[in-house]
N, CA, C and O of each residue as an XYZ file, in Angstrom:
472
protein
N     -30.219    -65.559     -6.659
C     -29.417    -64.086     -6.672
C     -27.839    -64.577     -6.646
O     -27.439    -65.448     -5.874
N     -27.108    -63.976     -7.481
C     -25.807    -63.988     -7.146
C     -25.270    -62.628     -6.589
O     -25.716    -61.493     -6.759
N     -24.236    -63.042     -5.910
C     -23.437    -61.730     -5.360
C     -22.079    -61.764     -5.740
O     -21.557    -62.840     -6.033
N     -21.391    -60.605     -5.769
C     -19.887    -60.834     -6.159
C     -19.212    -59.594     -5.297
O     -19.889    -58.568     -5.228
N     -18.273    -59.608     -4.813
C     -17.765    -58.881     -3.695
C     -16.354    -58.655     -4.113
O     -15.590    -59.616     -4.020
N     -15.895    -57.508     -4.566
C     -14.440    -57.347     -4.550
C     -13.970    -56.324     -4.046
O     -14.521    -55.340     -4.539
N     -13.034    -55.999     -3.122
C     -12.589    -54.878     -2.720
C     -13.786    -53.840     -2.469
O     -14.647    -54.439     -1.825
N     -14.122    -52.702     -2.689
C     -15.091    -51.670     -2.493
C     -16.232    -51.715     -3.469
O     -16.896    -50.703     -3.693
N     -16.496    -52.966     -4.106
C     -17.709    -53.059     -4.955
C     -18.336    -54.182     -4.692
O     -17.772    -55.129     -4.143
N     -19.651    -54.190     -5.083
C     -20.619    -55.566     -4.821
C     -21.625    -55.429     -5.908
O     -22.246    -54.417     -6.231
N     -21.675    -56.545     -6.380
C     -22.581    -56.543     -7.564
C     -23.421    -57.891     -7.444
O     -22.976    -59.032     -7.329
N     -24.721    -57.482     -7.499
C     -25.991    -58.518     -7.515
C     -26.498    -58.882     -8.940
O     -26.695    -58.010     -9.786
N     -26.681    -60.081     -9.150
C     -27.098    -60.680    -10.226
C     -28.293    -61.374    -10.232
O     -28.197    -62.516     -9.783
N     -29.582    -60.971    -10.671
C     -30.979    -61.335    -10.455
C     -31.249    -62.066    -11.408
O     -31.102    -61.613    -12.543
N     -31.786    -63.597    -11.185
C     -32.919    -64.119    -12.343
C     -34.281    -63.583    -12.558
O     -34.797    -62.677    -11.903
N     -34.782    -64.198    -13.489
C     -36.386    -63.718    -13.794
C     -37.158    -63.675    -12.569
O     -37.767    -62.691    -12.149
N     -37.086    -64.824    -12.025
C     -38.425    -64.742    -10.735
C     -37.842    -63.701     -9.482
O     -38.657    -63.063     -8.815
N     -36.413    -63.592     -9.233
C     -36.011    -62.644     -8.428
C     -36.285    -61.180     -8.687
O     -36.558    -60.394     -7.779
N     -36.193    -60.821    -10.059
C     -36.564    -59.577    -10.257
C     -37.969    -59.181    -10.419
O     -38.314    -58.001    -10.364
N     -39.017    -60.430    -10.677
C     -40.205    -60.156    -10.728
C     -40.991    -59.902     -9.124
O     -41.958    -59.199     -8.829
N     -40.141    -60.773     -8.301
C     -40.377    -60.752     -6.880
C     -40.057    -59.147     -6.240
O     -40.889    -58.519     -5.584
N     -38.765    -58.676     -6.560
C     -38.489    -57.538     -6.228
C     -39.545    -56.266     -6.683
O     -40.076    -55.459     -5.920
N     -39.666    -56.343     -8.045
C     -40.596    -55.205     -8.666
C     -41.971    -55.628     -7.927
O     -42.374    -54.716     -7.204
N     -42.666    -56.597     -7.924
C     -43.973    -56.866     -7.287
C     -44.423    -56.886     -5.704
O     -45.464    -56.522     -5.157
N     -43.099    -57.514     -5.148
C     -43.238    -57.474     -3.604
C     -42.447    -56.549     -2.721
O     -42.682    -56.365     -1.527
N     -41.345    -55.903     -3.521
C     -40.682    -55.025     -2.941
C     -39.427    -55.602     -2.374
O     -38.634    -54.896     -1.751
N     -39.244    -56.821     -2.572
C     -37.957    -57.536     -1.962
C     -37.516    -58.672     -2.554
O     -38.285    -59.108     -3.412
N     -36.464    -59.327     -2.358
C     -36.078    -60.532     -3.021
C     -34.665    -60.855     -2.024
O     -33.995    -59.904     -1.621
N     -34.360    -62.017     -1.739
C     -33.563    -62.332     -0.965
C     -32.738    -63.757     -1.215
O     -33.404    -64.580     -1.842
N     -31.373    -64.198     -0.823
C     -30.864    -65.535     -0.983
C     -29.988    -65.770      0.069
O     -29.557    -64.774      0.651
N     -29.646    -66.822      0.425
C     -28.808    -67.121      1.557
C     -27.531    -68.086      1.274
O     -27.422    -68.671      0.196
N     -26.630    -68.205      2.251
C     -25.627    -69.149      1.785
C     -25.265    -69.571      3.327
O     -25.286    -68.774      4.265
N     -24.973    -70.773      3.415
C     -24.848    -71.191      4.736
C     -23.107    -71.674      4.698
O     -22.557    -72.583      4.077
N     -22.650    -70.817      5.480
C     -21.067    -71.104      5.703
C     -20.449    -71.261      7.001
O     -20.181    -70.446      7.884
N     -20.221    -73.032      6.854
C     -20.011    -73.479      8.364
C     -21.182    -73.265      9.111
O     -22.162    -73.557      8.426
N     -21.491    -72.858     10.282
C     -22.307    -72.685     11.092
C     -22.881    -71.252     11.233
O     -23.724    -70.881     12.051
N     -22.288    -70.553     10.320
C     -22.991    -69.238     10.031
C     -23.828    -69.062      8.661
O     -23.619    -69.820      7.713
N     -24.777    -68.037      8.600
C     -25.647    -67.873      7.360
C     -25.475    -66.682      7.154
O     -25.592    -65.819      8.024
N     -25.121    -66.439      5.768
C     -25.022    -64.937      5.149
C     -26.191    -65.025      4.292
O     -26.420    -65.935      3.496
N     -27.121    -63.710      4.585
C     -28.342    -63.348      3.846
C     -28.003    -62.019      3.103
O     -27.453    -61.029      3.585
N     -28.490    -62.224      1.708
C     -28.168    -61.187      0.739
C     -29.273    -60.785      0.105
O     -29.887    -61.669     -0.492
N     -29.663    -59.788      0.070
C     -30.925    -59.116     -0.791
C     -30.989    -57.824     -1.280
O     -30.051    -57.029     -1.233
N     -32.307    -57.556     -1.847
C     -32.534    -56.039     -2.371
C     -33.987    -55.924     -1.908
O     -34.881    -56.759     -2.048
N     -34.046    -54.619     -1.279
C     -35.285    -54.043     -0.934
C     -35.524    -52.898     -1.594
O     -34.651    -52.104     -1.945
N     -37.093    -52.747     -1.839
C     -37.319    -51.391     -2.546
C     -37.396    -50.336     -1.367
O     -37.698    -50.699     -0.231
N     -37.135    -49.127     -1.650
C     -37.056    -48.114     -0.731
C     -37.664    -46.804     -1.301
O     -37.824    -46.668     -2.514
N     -37.998    -45.847     -0.411
C     -38.460    -44.498     -0.913
C     -37.359    -43.497     -1.064
O     -37.684    -42.363     -1.414
N     -35.880    -43.813     -0.809
C     -34.907    -43.028     -0.685
C     -34.461    -42.859     -2.340
O     -34.850    -43.744     -3.103
N     -33.813    -41.957     -2.781
C     -33.443    -41.409     -4.038
C     -32.293    -41.946     -4.683
O     -32.081    -41.694     -5.869
N     -31.474    -42.716     -3.960
C     -30.189    -43.420     -4.328
C     -30.339    -44.994     -4.104
O     -31.234    -45.447     -3.390
N     -29.438    -45.770     -4.737
C     -29.190    -46.909     -4.242
C     -27.948    -46.888     -3.342
O     -26.954    -46.221     -3.628
N     -28.064    -47.759     -2.078
C     -27.277    -47.867     -1.200
C     -27.307    -49.471     -0.686
O     -27.973    -50.427     -1.081
N     -26.393    -49.355      0.264
C     -26.153    -50.854      0.633
C     -25.789    -50.985      1.880
O     -24.944    -50.158      2.223
N     -26.203    -51.906      2.877
C     -25.728    -51.900      4.227
C     -25.384    -53.291      4.557
O     -25.799    -54.191      3.826
N     -24.621    -53.568      5.654
C     -24.189    -54.742      6.258
C     -24.435    -54.827      7.763
O     -23.846    -54.011      8.472
N     -25.239    -55.723      8.323
C     -25.522    -55.588      9.716
C     -26.172    -57.190      9.928
O     -27.095    -57.712      9.301
N     -25.440    -57.690     10.910
C     -25.763    -59.008     11.405
C     -25.594    -60.163     10.243
O     -26.529    -60.942     10.056
N     -24.426    -60.258      9.490
C     -24.408    -61.159      8.568
C     -25.684    -61.262      7.492
O     -26.168    -62.335      7.133
N     -26.155    -59.902      7.030
C     -26.973    -59.373      6.185
C     -26.616    -58.541      5.191
O     -26.567    -57.377      5.587
N     -26.337    -58.686      4.018
C     -26.086    -57.593      3.076
C     -27.176    -57.147      2.309
O     -27.560    -57.953      1.462
N     -27.796    -56.045      2.381
C     -28.874    -55.526      1.830
C     -28.634    -54.177      1.022
O     -28.179    -53.127      1.476
N     -29.072    -54.465     -0.371
C     -29.030    -53.133     -1.190
C     -30.657    -52.692     -1.422
O     -31.669    -53.338     -1.692
N     -30.398    -51.364     -1.196
C     -31.927    -50.337     -1.211
C     -32.081    -49.730     -2.328
O     -31.179    -48.946     -2.624
N     -32.983    -49.848     -3.082
C     -33.369    -49.404     -4.605
C     -34.367    -48.872     -4.520
O     -35.429    -49.436     -4.254
N     -34.192    -47.474     -4.767
C     -35.329    -46.577     -5.358
C     -36.468    -47.196     -5.849
O     -36.291    -47.841     -6.882
N     -37.749    -47.174     -5.324
C     -38.960    -47.539     -6.151
C     -38.992    -47.164     -7.559
O     -39.262    -47.998     -8.422
N     -38.765    -46.111     -7.794
C     -38.781    -45.255     -8.960
C     -38.161    -46.225    -10.113
O     -38.780    -46.582    -11.116
N     -36.655    -46.629     -9.742
C     -36.021    -47.503    -10.664
C     -36.841    -48.763    -10.907
O     -36.868    -49.025    -12.110
N     -37.396    -49.472    -10.290
C     -37.857    -50.601    -10.153
C     -39.283    -50.746    -10.999
O     -39.811    -51.834    -11.228
N     -39.719    -49.686    -11.348
C     -41.073    -49.600    -12.012
C     -40.941    -50.231    -13.541
O     -40.390    -49.677    -14.493
N     -41.500    -51.359    -13.537
C     -41.619    -51.970    -15.018
C     -40.313    -52.938    -15.157
O     -40.302    -53.766    -16.067
N     -39.220    -52.836    -14.262
C     -38.108    -53.502    -14.584
C     -38.117    -54.852    -14.926
O     -37.144    -55.296    -15.536
N     -39.015    -55.554    -14.649
C     -39.233    -56.943    -14.754
C     -39.660    -57.018    -16.417
O     -39.484    -58.106    -16.966
N     -40.150    -56.023    -17.130
C     -40.551    -56.441    -18.388
C     -39.963    -55.513    -19.454
O     -40.387    -55.646    -20.602
N     -39.076    -54.630    -19.209
C     -38.418    -53.558    -19.743
C     -37.051    -54.125    -20.151
O     -36.666    -55.182    -19.652
N     -36.339    -53.481    -21.006
C     -34.952    -53.898    -21.502
C     -33.894    -53.234    -20.638
O     -32.708    -53.320    -20.955
N     -34.267    -52.605    -19.608
C     -32.971    -52.035    -18.823
C     -32.144    -53.338    -18.039
O     -32.663    -54.267    -17.419
N     -30.872    -53.112    -18.253
C     -30.066    -54.523    -17.574
C     -30.085    -54.022    -16.394
O     -30.522    -54.866    -15.611
N     -29.809    -53.000    -15.857
C     -29.631    -52.502    -14.378
C     -29.587    -51.467    -13.851
O     -30.330    -50.614    -14.338
N     -28.799    -51.090    -12.746
C     -28.697    -49.864    -11.931
C     -27.531    -49.968    -11.359
O     -27.038    -51.049    -11.036
N     -26.850    -48.560    -11.140
C     -25.579    -48.644    -10.191
C     -25.389    -47.233     -9.508
O     -25.891    -46.133     -9.739
N     -24.646    -47.598     -8.756
C     -24.473    -46.124     -7.733
C     -23.151    -46.201     -6.779
O     -22.697    -47.319     -6.531
N     -22.563    -45.116     -6.274
C     -21.519    -45.309     -5.611
C     -21.947    -44.694     -4.251
O     -22.218    -43.493     -4.213
N     -22.006    -45.298     -3.367
C     -22.549    -44.962     -1.998
C     -21.191    -44.688     -0.998
O     -20.471    -45.619     -0.636
N     -21.026    -43.697     -0.725
C     -19.717    -43.397     -0.367
C     -18.533    -43.997     -1.156
O     -18.354    -43.635     -2.319
N     -17.727    -44.889     -0.582
C     -16.750    -45.542     -1.519
C     -16.990    -46.840     -1.894
O     -16.109    -47.634     -2.223
N     -18.321    -47.102     -1.845
C     -18.890    -48.509     -2.257
C     -19.710    -48.343     -3.735
O     -20.639    -47.556     -3.919
N     -19.153    -49.261     -4.729
C     -19.839    -49.139     -5.920
C     -20.834    -50.132     -5.906
O     -20.333    -51.172     -5.478
N     -21.915    -50.259     -6.160
C     -22.862    -50.836     -6.057
C     -23.498    -51.131     -7.553
O     -23.782    -50.173     -8.272
N     -23.708    -52.457     -7.988
C     -24.374    -52.578     -9.080
C     -25.554    -53.882     -9.280
O     -25.344    -55.055     -8.970
N     -26.619    -53.423     -9.779
C     -27.649    -54.536     -9.491
C     -27.898    -54.741    -10.817
O     -27.886    -53.718    -11.501
N     -28.207    -56.175    -11.592
C     -28.144    -56.324    -12.647
C     -29.118    -57.709    -13.133
O     -28.965    -58.718    -12.445
N     -30.012    -57.774    -14.182
C     -30.361    -58.802    -14.627
C     -29.336    -59.882    -14.918
O     -28.334    -59.533    -15.543
N     -29.440    -60.955    -14.604
C     -28.463    -62.337    -14.886
C     -28.918    -63.079    -16.341
O     -30.001    -63.615    -16.579
N     -27.850    -62.951    -17.158
C     -27.989    -63.447    -18.635
C     -27.637    -65.324    -18.397
O     -26.861    -65.807    -17.573
N     -28.342    -65.939    -19.235
C     -27.716    -67.124    -19.605
C     -26.457    -67.052    -20.106
O     -26.273    -66.078    -20.836
N     -25.354    -67.916    -19.913
C     -24.271    -67.818    -20.582
C     -24.189    -68.427    -21.956
O     -24.902    -69.387    -22.245
N     -23.196    -67.809    -22.958
C     -23.245    -68.230    -24.387
C     -23.156    -69.881    -24.515
O     -23.895    -70.614    -25.170
N     -22.047    -70.231    -23.703
C     -21.530    -71.505    -23.438
C     -22.212    -71.938    -22.397
O     -22.197    -71.403    -21.288
N     -23.001    -73.181    -22.786
C     -23.626    -73.623    -21.274
C     -22.533    -74.644    -20.367
O     -21.787    -75.495    -20.852
N     -22.657    -74.344    -19.155
C     -22.063    -74.802    -18.204
C     -22.254    -76.072    -17.337
O     -23.086    -76.005    -16.432
N     -21.664    -77.058    -17.497
C     -22.110    -78.236    -16.747
C     -22.396    -77.862    -15.149
O     -21.763    -77.047    -14.477
N     -23.407    -78.595    -14.770
C     -23.843    -78.369    -13.399
C     -24.296    -77.227    -13.140
O     -24.210    -76.724    -12.019
N     -24.964    -76.535    -14.372
C     -25.438    -75.016    -13.828
C     -26.947    -75.077    -14.408
O     -27.140    -75.316    -15.600
N     -27.780    -74.897    -13.693
C     -29.322    -74.874    -14.310
C     -29.413    -73.108    -14.620
O     -29.419    -72.322    -13.673
N     -29.473    -72.693    -15.895
C     -29.999    -71.354    -16.297
C     -31.521    -71.117    -16.810
O     -31.879    -70.091    -17.390
N     -32.254    -72.079    -16.547
C     -33.553    -72.047    -17.194
C     -34.177    -70.726    -16.773
O     -34.905    -70.131    -17.569
N     -33.942    -70.263    -15.625
C     -34.704    -68.952    -15.083
C     -34.037    -67.735    -15.313
O     -34.545    -66.628    -15.131
N     -33.049    -67.919    -15.662
C     -32.069    -66.461    -16.337
C     -32.508    -66.063    -17.498
O     -33.036    -66.771    -18.356
N     -32.228    -64.554    -17.559
C     -32.773    -63.914    -18.990
C     -31.885    -64.460    -20.253
O     -30.748    -64.880    -20.042
N     -32.351    -64.444    -21.364
C     -31.960    -64.771    -22.632
C     -30.618    -63.778    -22.633
O     -30.680    -62.603    -22.271
N     -29.606    -64.315    -23.015
C     -28.547    -63.477    -23.442
C     -28.824    -62.899    -24.828
O     -29.038    -63.575    -25.834
N     -28.792    -61.381    -24.750
C     -29.127    -60.630    -25.850
C     -28.070    -61.119    -27.068
O     -28.563    -61.133    -28.196
N     -26.852    -61.465    -26.957
C     -25.736    -61.915    -27.645
C     -26.286    -63.192    -28.434
O     -25.794    -63.477    -29.526
N     -27.251    -63.913    -27.906
C     -27.260    -65.123    -28.290
C     -27.856    -65.487    -29.832
O     -27.808    -66.572    -30.411
N     -28.463    -64.145    -30.322
C     -28.756    -64.526    -31.743
C     -27.636    -63.943    -32.473
O     -27.906    -63.781    -33.663
N     -26.682    -63.646    -32.196
C     -25.610    -63.424    -32.852
C     -24.511    -64.446    -33.126
O     -23.502    -64.188    -33.782
N     -24.832    -65.810    -32.485
C     -24.101    -67.128    -32.882
C     -24.069    -67.327    -34.382
O     -23.527    -68.323    -34.861
């Protein structure tokens, strides 16, 4: 899972196995060790009706309504977004790059829909 934070927006990009974990198990997480601290970020299924996000104890967690996740691992939807107060939240499937990058394993990412146009 990748996370991008800029000002008041947070974007989560999920590989195929992470989308499957979220749909089937109700949660998926990643972590990054920064110095002696650990940042955990993830997405959990919720019974709420809107996407939201929280930051507590070095954990950034997006909460996604279970209704949005139904069949997301097998359908064509790219992702979901919401504005929670002043925070814009975007959760989406991660595509393979059109131009391969050295030192990056993209084997578990979704096939880029623009790939067929090259």
